[in-house]
C-alpha positions in Angstrom: -53.4 49.7 -25.1 -50.9 46.9 -24.4 -47.3 47.5 -23.2 -44.8 46.2 -25.7 -47.3 45.9 -28.5 -49.1 49.3 -28.8 -46.2 51.2 -27.3 -42.7 50.4 -26.1 -42.7 48.8 -22.7 -40.1 49.3 -20.0 -39.0 46.3 -18.0 -36.6 45.3 -15.2 -34.8 42.0 -15.4 -33.0 40.6 -12.4 -30.5 37.7 -12.3 -30.6 36.9 -8.6 -27.5 35.3 -6.9 -26.5 34.1 -3.4 -23.0 35.6 -3.3 -21.5 32.1 -3.7 -21.7 31.7 -7.5 -25.3 30.3 -7.6 -28.1 31.9 -9.6 -31.9 31.4 -9.1 -33.8 30.3 -12.1 -37.5 29.6 -12.7 -39.0 26.8 -14.8 -41.9 28.5 -16.5 -45.2 26.7 -16.5 -47.6 26.0 -19.3 -49.8 28.9 -18.0 -47.2 31.6 -18.5 -48.0 34.2 -21.1 -45.2 33.1 -23.4 -42.1 30.9 -23.6 -43.7 28.2 -21.6 -41.5 25.4 -20.1 -38.3 27.4 -20.5 -35.9 28.5 -17.8 -35.6 32.2 -17.0 -34.2 34.4 -14.3 -36.5 35.2 -11.3 -37.6 38.8 -10.7 -38.5 40.4 -14.0 -41.4 42.3 -15.3 -42.9 45.5 -16.6 -42.4 48.8 -14.8 -45.6 50.4 -13.4 -46.4 54.1 -13.9 -44.6 56.4 -11.4 -42.4 53.4 -10.2 -38.6 53.8 -10.3 -36.4 51.1 -11.7 -35.3 50.0 -8.3 -38.9 50.0 -6.9 -40.0 47.9 -9.8 -37.1 45.5 -9.4 -37.7 45.1 -5.7 -41.4 44.5 -6.3 -40.9 41.9 -9.0 -38.4 39.9 -6.9 -40.7 40.0 -3.9 -43.7 39.0 -6.1 -41.9 36.1 -7.8 -39.7 34.6 -5.0 -40.5 36.4 -1.7 -37.0 37.6 -1.3 -35.7 41.1 -0.4 -33.0 42.5 -2.7 -29.9 42.9 -0.5 -27.5 44.4 -3.1 -28.4 45.7 -6.6 -26.0 46.4 -9.4 -27.1 47.7 -12.8 -25.6 45.6 -15.6 -27.0 47.6 -18.5 -30.0 47.8 -20.8 -31.2 46.1 -24.0 -33.8 46.7 -26.6 -36.0 43.6 -27.0 -37.6 43.1 -30.4 -39.4 39.8 -30.9 -42.8 38.3 -32.0 -45.4 36.7 -29.8 -48.1 34.9 -31.6 -47.1 36.7 -34.8 -47.3 40.2 -33.2 -44.3 42.5 -33.1 -43.2 43.3 -29.6 -40.8 46.0 -28.3 -39.4 46.5 -24.8 -36.5 48.4 -23.3 -35.1 46.1 -20.6 -32.9 47.3 -17.7 -30.8 44.4 -16.5 -29.6 44.0 -12.9 -27.5 41.6 -10.8 -29.2 41.2 -7.4 -28.0 39.5 -4.2 -30.7 37.7 -2.3 -30.9 35.4 0.7 -31.7 31.8 -0.5 -33.4 31.2 2.9 -36.1 33.8 2.0 -37.0 32.3 -1.4 -40.1 30.3 -2.2 -42.5 30.0 -5.2 -45.0 32.8 -4.8 -46.8 32.2 -8.1 -47.3 28.4 -8.4 -49.5 28.9 -11.5 -46.5 30.5 -13.4 -43.5 28.6 -11.9 -43.1 24.8 -12.0 -39.8 25.1 -10.0 -37.2 27.5 -8.6 -33.7 26.1 -8.5 -30.2 27.4 -7.9 -27.5 26.8 -10.6 -23.9 27.6 -11.3 -23.5 29.5 -14.6 -22.0 26.5 -16.3 -24.9 24.3 -15.2 -27.8 26.3 -16.5 -30.6 24.0 -17.8 -32.2 24.0 -21.3 -34.3 25.2 -22.8 -33.7 28.8 -21.8 -36.1 31.7 -22.4 -35.2 33.2 -25.8 -33.9 36.5 -24.3 -31.8 34.8 -21.6 -28.8 33.8 -23.8 -28.6 37.4 -25.0 -28.6 38.6 -21.4 -25.9 36.1 -20.5 -23.7 37.0 -23.5 -24.0 40.7 -22.8 -22.9 40.4 -19.1 -20.8 37.2 -19.0 -17.8 39.1 -17.7 -19.8 40.6 -14.8 -21.7 37.6 -13.4 
């Protein structure tokens, strides 16, 4: 059984910032499961069984950019409905704003990330992951 396809998946999504108005984004590689060569926030993924939202969020951030979450704020949640390779997909995403130390960051998964870069909101690159504009619109007043 596959999360998101055979049953509703639960994910955590972080938008990591440095406390000075800069946000860490990842340029996804051709080897990513989906949405290759788009830009997305760093520190997102599926929750594991018996893992709390905070535990999953901290794990994903550490796995993707090596940083420790310093301050975590829940922004809200979304239902994500989309298709991947023609198959219907359904996730519940819990969205967070997370302060991290830029000095701790590095690419931990070079097969999945072509680059990690810091951007101001108004300077986000294109193309963005399809869910990222929805995320940004939902929380624009809180970022």
